[in-house]
N, C-alpha and C positions, 0 to 999 in steps of 0.2 A: 146672165151674159147675153141672151137673145131676147129677153123680155117675153112679151105675150106671143111672139112668133116662133118660139122654140119648137122646131120640128125635128124629126128623126135624122135628117141629113146634116144637121148642125153639129153632130157629135165629133167630127174631125177637128173643128176649131176648138171645141171644149177640151179635147184631149191635148191639143198643142198648148193651150193656155194653162190648164190646170195640172198637166203633167209636170211642168216645171215647178209650180207652186208646191205640189205634193212631194216632189223630190227634195226640195229645199226644207220643207217642214220635217221630213223624215231625217234629213241630215242634222237638223237642229235638235231633234228629239233623242238622238243616241246618247247613251249614258256617259261615255267617256271618250276622249279623243282616241281614234283608232279602234274603238270597240265595234264589234259586229253583232248582229242579231240574226236569228234564224226565223224567217217569217213562218207563221202557222196559218195555213189556208182556212178561210171561213168554211163553215159547213155547207154542203150542197143540199139542195132540195131533192126529194125523191121525184121520180118522173111523174107520179100522180099529183104531188103537191105543186110541182111546176105547171102542170096542165091546169090545175085548179086556179092557180095564180093568173095564168094567161087568160082563162075564161072570165075570171072576175074583172081583170083590168079592161078587157075588151068590152064587157057588158056594162061596167059601172064607171069607168074612168076614161072612156073614149073621147072622141072629139066633142060630142054632146053629152053633158053630164049635169047632175043636179044633186042637191044635198042628200036626199034619201038614198040614192044609189051610192054616193061616196061614203055614206055611213055604213051601208052594207059591205062595201069594199073594206073599210076599216075593221069590221067584225071578222071578215075572212082573214085579213092580215094578222089580227091578234091570234086567231086560231093557228095559223101556219107558223107564226113566230114562237108559240108555245112549244111546238114540236121541233122546230129548227131555229133556235135563236141565232141571230147574227148572219143569217144567209143573205148574201148581197142582193139577190133579186128582190128580197123583201124590204131591204133598206131603200132601194130605189123606188119600189112601188109605194112605200109609205111616204116618201118625199113628194111624189107626184100627187097622191090622194090628199095629203094634208095641205099642200100648196093649193090644190083646186078648191078645197073647202074654204080656205082663207080668202080666196079671190071671189068677192061677191059682185062680180060683173062679168060681162063677156067682152073680150078684147083680143084682137089678133086671131090666132088659131085656137083659142080656148073659148068654148061656148057653154055657158051655164044656162040651161033652159029655165031655171028658177030666177035668174038674174040676166035677162037677155040683152040689156043695154050696157054700154060702157059707162063707167063713172065719168062725171064731168071733167075730172082731172086724173090723169094716170098716176097711180101710186107705185113707186118703185119699192120692192121688198127684197129682202135677203132671207134665205132659210138655211139653217145649219142643222146638221144631224151629228150627234155625238156617237161615234163608232168606236168601240173599244179597240185598242191596239192589240193585234194578234201577233205577238212575237215571243220567242222563247229566249 
């Protein structure tokens, strides 16, 4: 949605744009007309796991990043996901880290120290995550 210049303050626009899409997708996914479902919340990270995730993302997936650090971040995410599968902060972190690994250039607000220059032509990508439906 924001390309290489996705920064923290862009989240309001994302909520407005994707909130509608999410609601429509949920409405289409219900099993029968008039059927209701009871959402089941995703698992929460423990305070210690959340602190570890924050430290890792700050150290390895901040504004300046490189493949080795992003790989270390993936290792931590794998460990945290083993203990708390489906935790939403881990889903978001994995999207960030895998996207950063896939971008082998520096562009906008994203800086890869191992790929400091922008590619000759901007490549537009889309990344999707499959998240299991948590409903009863």
